[in-house]
C-alpha positions in Angstrom: -39.8 -21.7 -21.8 -42.2 -24.6 -21.7 -45.8 -25.3 -22.7 -47.4 -26.8 -19.6 -50.6 -28.8 -19.5 -53.1 -26.7 -17.7 -56.5 -28.3 -17.5 -59.7 -26.4 -16.9 -62.9 -28.3 -16.7 -61.7 -31.1 -18.9 -60.1 -28.8 -21.5 -56.4 -28.2 -22.1 -55.5 -24.5 -22.0 -52.8 -23.5 -24.5 -50.2 -21.8 -22.3 -46.5 -20.8 -22.2 -44.4 -20.4 -19.1 -41.3 -18.2 -19.5 -38.7 -19.1 -16.9 -36.4 -16.6 -15.3 -32.7 -17.3 -15.2 -31.2 -19.0 -12.2 -31.7 -22.2 -10.3 -33.5 -20.6 -7.3 -37.3 -20.1 -7.0 -38.7 -17.0 -8.6 -41.8 -14.9 -8.2 -44.2 -15.7 -10.9 -46.6 -13.4 -12.9 -49.8 -14.8 -14.2 -50.2 -12.6 -17.3 -53.8 -12.5 -18.5 -54.5 -11.1 -22.0 -57.5 -9.1 -23.1 -60.4 -10.2 -25.3 -59.3 -13.1 -27.6 -58.1 -12.2 -31.0 -56.5 -8.9 -30.0 -53.2 -8.0 -28.3 -51.3 -10.8 -26.4 -48.9 -8.6 -24.5 -45.9 -10.9 -25.0 -43.6 -7.9 -24.9 -44.5 -7.6 -21.2 -43.8 -11.3 -20.6 -40.3 -10.9 -22.0 -39.7 -7.7 -20.0 -40.9 -9.3 -16.7 -38.8 -12.4 -17.3 -35.7 -10.2 -17.7 -36.6 -8.6 -14.3 -36.1 -12.1 -12.8 -39.7 -13.3 -12.7 -41.3 -16.4 -14.3 -44.4 -15.6 -16.4 -47.3 -17.9 -17.0 -49.3 -16.9 -20.1 -52.4 -19.0 -20.6 -55.1 -18.7 -23.2 -58.7 -18.9 -22.1 -60.8 -21.9 -23.4 -61.8 -21.4 -27.0 -59.1 -18.8 -27.8 -55.7 -18.9 -29.4 -55.7 -22.7 -29.8 -57.1 -23.7 -26.4 -59.8 -26.4 -26.4 -63.4 -25.7 -25.5 -65.7 -22.7 -25.9 -64.9 -19.1 -25.1 -67.1 -17.3 -22.6 -66.5 -14.9 -19.8 -67.6 -17.5 -17.2 -65.2 -20.0 -18.7 -62.4 -17.4 -18.6 -63.1 -16.9 -14.9 -62.7 -20.6 -14.3 -59.6 -20.7 -16.5 -58.0 -18.0 -14.5 -58.6 -20.0 -11.3 -57.2 -23.2 -13.0 -54.0 -21.3 -13.9 -53.6 -20.0 -10.3 -54.2 -23.6 -9.0 -51.5 -24.8 -11.5 -49.0 -22.2 -10.1 -49.7 -23.2 -6.5 -49.5 -27.0 -7.1 -46.3 -28.2 -5.3 -45.1 -30.4 -8.2 -45.4 -27.5 -10.6 -43.8 -25.1 -8.1 -40.8 -27.5 -7.9 -40.6 -28.2 -11.7 -40.8 -24.5 -12.7 -39.0 -23.0 -9.7 -42.1 -21.0 -8.6 -42.0 -19.1 -5.3 -45.6 -19.6 -4.3 -45.4 -16.7 -1.9 -44.8 -14.4 -4.8 -47.6 -14.9 -7.3 -48.7 -11.8 -9.0 -51.7 -11.4 -11.4 -51.3 -8.9 -14.2 -54.1 -8.3 -16.7 -54.8 -6.1 -19.7 -58.3 -5.1 -20.7 -60.5 -8.2 -20.2 -57.5 -9.8 -18.3 -57.6 -6.8 -16.0 -61.2 -7.7 -15.3 -60.2 -11.2 -14.5 -57.6 -9.9 -12.1 -60.1 -7.6 -10.3 -62.7 -10.4 -10.1 -60.2 -12.8 -8.5 -59.5 -10.4 -5.7 -63.1 -9.6 -5.0 -64.3 -10.8 -1.6 -67.9 -10.9 -3.1 -66.8 -13.8 -5.2 -65.7 -15.8 -2.2 -62.1 -15.9 -3.4 -59.4 -16.1 -0.7 -56.7 -13.8 -1.8 -53.3 -15.6 -1.8 -51.7 -13.6 -4.6 -51.1 -10.0 -5.5 -52.5 -8.3 -8.5 -52.1 -5.4 -10.9 -54.8 -4.5 -13.4 -53.4 -2.2 -16.0 -54.9 0.2 -18.6 -53.9 -0.3 -22.2 -51.9 3.0 -22.5 -49.7 2.1 -19.5 -47.5 -0.4 -21.4 -47.5 0.7 -25.0 -44.3 0.5 -27.1 -41.6 2.6 -25.4 -43.1 2.1 -22.0 -42.4 -1.6 -21.8 -39.4 -0.9 -19.5 -41.9 0.7 -17.1 -43.8 -2.6 -16.8 -40.6 -4.3 -15.6 -39.9 -1.5 -13.1 -43.5 -1.5 -11.9 -43.5 -5.2 -11.2 -40.1 -5.1 -9.5 -40.8 -2.0 -7.5 -44.2 -3.1 -6.3 -43.6 -6.8 -5.6 -39.8 -7.3 -5.1 -39.4 -6.8 -1.3 -40.7 -9.4 1.1 -42.5 -6.9 3.3 -44.6 -5.8 0.3 -45.3 -9.4 -0.8 -46.7 -10.3 2.6 -48.8 -7.2 3.2 
């Protein structure tokens, strides 16, 4: 676990990266939480890490200790800054990130960020895979299903490249 410096438009985002065990590169989930002040979904981060994936968990500007002012437009930029962080070759080496296996997972407002970042209308080139989830999917006893869903959907190389 580490607290990397992720900069978004001059502001440092408060973030945590949970590192999977093993010296090899790992697929990495960018886990985007919902509206600030509510659920953080860290139970998912722990479960996904146990499944052999790194998890980057950033906080949008103006939320949970991140510098700056919260807004939806800032959150969109912050999501892109986190993706850029994961794709940076120096960060990929330092945190053992397989840049061909980057998956976006979002809850509530974070799910909106995931959907927005895959939208061709936004001019975004899609070099990642995504999974927007509804709140009820990963409550309490269903945390194991989150681990299985990530592994089943994104584990095999033919699925990653499709």
